[in-house]
C-alpha positions in Angstrom: 121.0 143.1 217.1 124.3 140.5 215.8 127.3 141.0 217.0 130.9 139.3 216.3 133.4 139.1 218.8 137.3 138.0 217.4 139.8 136.8 219.6 142.7 135.2 219.0 145.3 137.8 217.5 149.0 138.9 218.8 152.1 138.8 217.7 153.7 135.6 216.3 157.4 135.0 214.7 157.5 133.5 211.2 156.3 130.0 211.2 154.9 129.9 214.1 151.2 130.0 214.6 147.9 131.1 215.6 144.1 129.9 216.3 142.0 133.2 215.8 138.5 132.8 216.9 135.4 134.3 216.3 132.0 134.0 218.1 128.5 135.5 216.7 125.6 136.9 219.7 122.2 138.7 219.0 119.4 137.6 216.9 120.9 134.4 213.8 118.2 133.1 212.4 120.3 131.4 209.2 123.8 131.5 208.8 124.8 131.3 205.0 128.6 132.0 205.6 131.2 133.3 208.5 134.3 133.2 208.6 137.5 135.8 208.1 139.2 138.7 205.6 142.3 140.3 206.3 143.5 143.7 205.4 146.5 145.7 205.3 146.4 150.1 205.4 146.1 151.0 202.1 144.8 147.5 200.9 141.8 146.2 199.6 139.9 143.5 202.2 140.0 140.9 200.9 139.2 136.6 201.7 141.8 134.9 203.9 139.0 132.3 204.0 135.2 131.1 205.0 132.6 128.1 205.5 129.4 128.2 203.9 126.0 127.0 204.6 126.8 123.8 203.4 129.7 123.5 205.0 132.5 124.1 202.2 135.6 126.3 202.8 137.1 128.6 200.6 140.0 129.8 200.6 142.2 132.7 199.5 144.4 131.5 196.3 148.1 132.6 199.4 146.6 130.1 202.2 148.5 127.6 200.4 147.6 124.5 202.3 148.7 126.8 205.5 145.3 127.8 206.9 142.1 126.0 208.1 138.9 127.1 208.8 136.3 125.1 210.5 132.3 126.5 212.1 131.3 125.5 215.1 127.9 125.7 214.0 126.1 125.1 217.7 128.2 127.7 218.9 127.9 130.2 216.3 132.0 130.0 216.2 133.9 129.9 213.5 137.8 129.3 214.0 140.6 129.5 212.0 144.3 128.2 212.7 146.7 129.9 210.6 150.0 127.7 210.8 153.2 128.5 209.0 152.6 132.5 209.2 154.7 134.7 207.4 155.8 138.0 207.5 153.3 139.2 205.1 150.4 137.3 207.1 150.7 140.8 209.1 147.1 142.5 208.9 143.9 143.0 210.8 141.5 140.1 210.3 137.7 140.8 210.3 135.6 137.6 210.8 132.8 138.3 208.8 128.8 136.7 208.4 126.3 136.6 206.1 123.2 135.8 207.9 120.3 135.9 205.7 121.1 137.6 202.9 122.6 140.6 205.6 127.0 141.3 205.7 128.1 141.6 209.7 131.4 142.2 210.5 134.1 142.2 213.7 136.6 144.9 214.9 138.9 143.3 213.7 141.7 141.8 215.5 145.3 142.5 214.8 147.9 139.6 213.2 151.5 140.7 213.0 154.2 138.0 211.6 158.0 140.1 213.0 160.5 138.7 214.4 
């Protein structure tokens, strides 16, 4: 069974930074993509950033150079460095992984951007 464990969420002031981490464990034979989505109550879950098997990074349009996704393949871990955070970035951030052709989700970590 594959598990994704997120860490790094919390409260930060506007303009601040946070770094999220997600570690995958279990029976993993090939990761095709790994990254982050986010969701606000009442809205659709949206892509934040993801790294493909080839190492290509894909970002949501709203990121605009503020976030950087990276992956440490040897540890089956993905990171999301978030800078210049805005109140509208407040959401639950979910780790997402596609192992072979099966998607997996973490339980989510709350990021709150507020004074």
